[in-house]
N, CA and C of each residue as an Amber inpcrd file, in Angstrom:
protein
   216
   0.8430000  -1.1700000   0.0000000   0.0000000   0.0000000   0.0000000
   0.8850000   1.2290000   0.0000000   0.4540000   2.2600000  -0.7050000
   1.2700000   3.4570000  -0.8560000   0.9720000   4.5370000   0.1750000
  -0.1620000   4.4450000   0.8570000  -0.5180000   5.4260000   1.8690000
  -0.9010000   4.7230000   3.1690000  -0.9460000   5.5170000   4.2300000
  -1.3990000   4.9900000   5.5090000  -2.9150000   4.7780000   5.4450000
  -3.3710000   3.7210000   6.0780000  -4.7910000   3.3690000   6.0420000
  -5.5120000   3.9940000   7.2290000  -6.6680000   4.5630000   6.9650000
  -7.5000000   5.0970000   8.0430000  -8.0960000   3.9310000   8.8420000
  -8.2190000   4.1090000  10.1530000  -8.7460000   3.0420000  11.0130000
 -10.1350000   2.5850000  10.5780000 -10.9660000   3.5120000  10.1720000
 -12.3120000   3.1570000   9.7190000 -12.2830000   2.2640000   8.4940000
 -11.3190000   2.4780000   7.6200000 -11.2010000   1.6520000   6.4180000
 -10.8020000   0.2320000   6.7770000  -9.9200000   0.0880000   7.7660000
  -9.5090000  -1.2490000   8.2070000 -10.7160000  -2.0090000   8.7520000
 -11.5440000  -1.3320000   9.5190000 -12.7490000  -1.9740000  10.0660000
 -13.6680000  -2.4390000   8.9420000 -13.8180000  -1.6070000   7.9020000
 -14.6500000  -1.9990000   6.7620000 -14.1120000  -3.2680000   6.1130000
 -12.7990000  -3.3390000   5.9510000 -12.1920000  -4.5180000   5.3360000
 -12.3850000  -5.7420000   6.2210000 -12.2090000  -5.5810000   7.5280000
 -12.3590000  -6.7030000   8.4440000 -13.7810000  -7.2480000   8.4870000
 -14.7640000  -6.4200000   8.1570000 -16.1650000  -6.8570000   8.1380000
 -16.4900000  -7.7070000   6.9190000 -15.6570000  -7.6370000   5.9060000
 -15.8930000  -8.3940000   4.6740000 -15.2840000  -9.7820000   4.8290000
 -16.0850000 -10.7770000   4.6180000 -15.6430000 -12.1540000   4.8050000
 -15.6650000 -12.9070000   3.4760000 -14.8920000 -13.9450000   3.4440000
 -14.8630000 -14.8540000   2.3010000 -14.8430000 -16.2680000   2.8540000
 -15.4940000 -17.1890000   2.1670000 -15.5000000 -18.5810000   2.6200000
 -14.1090000 -19.1820000   2.6260000 -13.2810000 -18.8080000   1.6630000
 -11.9660000 -19.4310000   1.5180000 -10.8140000 -18.4550000   1.6480000
 -10.9120000 -17.3170000   1.0120000  -9.8040000 -16.3730000   0.9850000
  -9.6110000 -15.7160000   2.3480000  -8.3640000 -15.5290000   2.7030000
  -8.0130000 -14.9110000   3.9800000  -6.9980000 -13.7940000   3.7320000
  -7.0070000 -12.8040000   4.5980000  -6.0320000 -11.7300000   4.4910000
  -5.5190000 -11.3510000   5.8700000  -4.3610000 -10.7590000   5.8650000
  -3.7590000 -10.2400000   7.0820000  -3.1290000  -8.9070000   6.7310000
  -3.3450000  -7.9260000   7.5630000  -2.8200000  -6.5960000   7.3210000
  -1.7100000  -6.3180000   8.3250000  -0.5240000  -6.0030000   7.8230000
   0.6170000  -5.7010000   8.6760000   1.2890000  -4.4440000   8.1430000
   1.1750000  -3.3700000   8.9190000   1.7060000  -2.0620000   8.5180000
   1.1280000  -1.6530000   7.1730000   1.9480000  -1.5690000   6.1410000
   1.4650000  -1.1300000   4.8300000   1.3810000  -2.2830000   3.8310000
   1.2410000  -3.5100000   4.3440000   1.1850000  -4.6870000   3.4760000
  -0.0630000  -5.5080000   3.8040000  -0.7770000  -5.9030000   2.7570000
  -1.8880000  -6.8370000   2.9090000  -1.4040000  -8.1770000   2.3680000
  -1.3810000  -9.1790000   3.2380000  -1.0270000 -10.5300000   2.8180000
  -2.3310000 -11.2510000   2.5240000  -2.4130000 -11.8210000   1.3510000
  -3.6490000 -12.4390000   0.8950000  -3.4020000 -13.9000000   0.5470000
  -4.2330000 -14.7700000   1.0950000  -4.1570000 -16.2030000   0.7950000
  -5.4120000 -16.5830000   0.0220000  -5.2070000 -17.0530000  -1.2000000
  -6.3070000 -17.4280000  -2.0980000  -6.0940000 -18.8660000  -2.5570000
  -6.6220000 -19.8550000  -1.8330000  -6.3640000 -21.2460000  -2.1860000
  -6.8840000 -21.6420000  -3.5720000  -7.8920000 -20.9310000  -4.0780000
  -8.4300000 -21.2270000  -5.4100000  -7.8450000 -20.3200000  -6.4820000
  -6.8540000 -19.5090000  -6.1220000  -6.2030000 -18.6220000  -7.0840000
  -6.6830000 -17.1900000  -6.9770000  -5.7990000 -16.2920000  -7.3370000
  -6.0820000 -14.8610000  -7.2630000  -7.1730000 -14.4490000  -8.2510000
  -7.2610000 -15.1340000  -9.3530000  -8.2470000 -14.7890000 -10.3890000
  -9.6750000 -14.7860000  -9.8540000  -9.9790000 -15.6680000  -8.8990000
 -11.3490000 -15.8160000  -8.4210000 -11.6220000 -15.1380000  -7.0770000
 -10.6560000 -14.4170000  -6.5330000 -10.8800000 -13.7750000  -5.2410000
 -11.6170000 -12.4530000  -5.3970000 -12.3990000 -12.1080000  -4.3870000
 -13.0210000 -10.7840000  -4.4060000 -12.0610000  -9.7310000  -3.8710000
 -10.9540000 -10.1600000  -3.2630000  -9.9590000  -9.2450000  -2.7050000
  -8.9230000  -8.8360000  -3.7590000  -9.4000000  -8.3590000  -4.8880000
  -8.4990000  -7.9250000  -5.9580000  -7.8180000  -6.6190000  -5.5640000
  -6.8130000  -6.2420000  -6.3150000  -6.1150000  -4.9820000  -6.0600000
  -7.0970000  -3.8120000  -6.1110000  -7.9490000  -3.7660000  -7.1250000
  -8.9220000  -2.6790000  -7.2480000  -9.8800000  -2.6480000  -6.0670000
 -10.3120000  -3.8270000  -5.6220000 -11.2180000  -3.9200000  -4.4810000
 -10.5480000  -3.3660000  -3.2240000  -9.3060000  -3.7750000  -2.9690000
  -8.5940000  -3.3000000  -1.7790000  -8.3600000  -1.7940000  -1.8370000
  -8.0110000  -1.2790000  -3.0160000  -7.8260000   0.1650000  -3.1590000
  -9.1140000   0.9130000  -2.8300000 -10.2220000   0.3960000  -3.2950000
 -11.5130000   1.0530000  -3.0680000 -11.8980000   1.0000000  -1.5870000
 -11.8400000  -0.1690000  -0.9770000 -12.2550000  -0.3260000   0.4230000
 -11.3280000   0.4450000   1.3660000 -10.0200000   0.3890000   1.1220000
  -9.0560000   1.0230000   2.0130000  -8.7680000   2.4760000   1.6560000
  -9.2410000   2.9260000   0.5000000  -9.0410000   4.3010000   0.0220000
  -7.5550000   4.6500000  -0.0600000  -6.7890000   3.7410000  -0.6630000
  -5.3580000   3.9420000  -0.8710000  -4.9770000   3.4060000  -2.2450000
  -3.8030000   3.7840000  -2.7000000  -3.2420000   3.1830000  -3.9080000
  -2.4620000   1.9460000  -3.4800000  -2.5090000   0.9170000  -4.3100000
  -1.8380000  -0.3380000  -3.9530000  -1.2790000  -1.0040000  -5.2000000
  -0.4030000  -1.9430000  -4.9740000   0.1110000  -2.7860000  -6.0380000
   0.0990000  -4.2200000  -5.5290000  -0.0370000  -5.1530000  -6.4270000
  -0.1490000  -6.5570000  -6.0520000   0.9870000  -7.3540000  -6.6660000
   1.5490000  -8.2520000  -5.8830000   2.5850000  -9.1650000  -6.3550000
   2.2450000 -10.5630000  -5.8640000   2.3710000 -11.5370000  -6.7240000
   2.1870000 -12.9270000  -6.3030000   3.4240000 -13.3760000  -5.5380000
   3.2920000 -14.4440000  -4.7800000   4.4260000 -14.9710000  -4.0280000
   5.5410000 -15.3980000  -4.9790000   5.1630000 -15.9570000  -6.1180000
   6.1460000 -16.3720000  -7.1200000   6.9520000 -15.1570000  -7.6000000
   6.2790000 -14.0430000  -7.8230000   6.9520000 -12.8300000  -8.2550000
   7.8710000 -12.2960000  -7.1640000   7.4080000 -12.3130000  -5.9350000
   8.2380000 -11.8430000  -4.8160000   9.5090000 -12.6880000  -4.7050000
   9.3840000 -13.9900000  -4.8700000  10.5630000 -14.8610000  -4.8360000
  11.5280000 -14.5380000  -5.9700000  11.0070000 -14.2810000  -7.1590000
  11.8470000 -13.9440000  -8.3040000  12.5770000 -12.6210000  -8.0750000
  11.9010000 -11.6370000  -7.5130000  12.5330000 -10.3640000  -7.2140000
  13.6310000 -10.5430000  -6.1760000  13.3470000 -11.3190000  -5.1360000
  14.3480000 -11.5870000  -4.0940000  15.5760000 -12.2710000  -4.6860000
  15.3660000 -13.1980000  -5.5970000  16.4880000 -13.9110000  -6.2330000
  17.3450000 -12.9400000  -7.0450000  16.7160000 -12.0240000  -7.7490000
  17.4800000 -11.0630000  -8.5570000  18.2480000 -10.0690000  -7.6800000
  17.7950000  -9.8690000  -6.4650000  18.4650000  -8.9380000  -5.5460000
  19.6840000  -9.5540000  -4.8620000  19.8700000 -10.8470000  -5.0040000
  21.0130000 -11.5020000  -4.3630000  22.3130000 -11.1130000  -5.0080000
């Protein structure tokens, strides 16, 4: 996330539930677990930007690993 999140926005996000998808918010990072794949989650980048009223970018775990490898 590119901006600090307002407390009210966090509460709105916490009220939204999914049968399978889970998220965790730590500082300026939303960790998202989508066992059926990111394509089918309602927690898309656009959705999170709208609910949290911030700009965001999304990276898959595979992409994060590739970036970490290139930084070695």
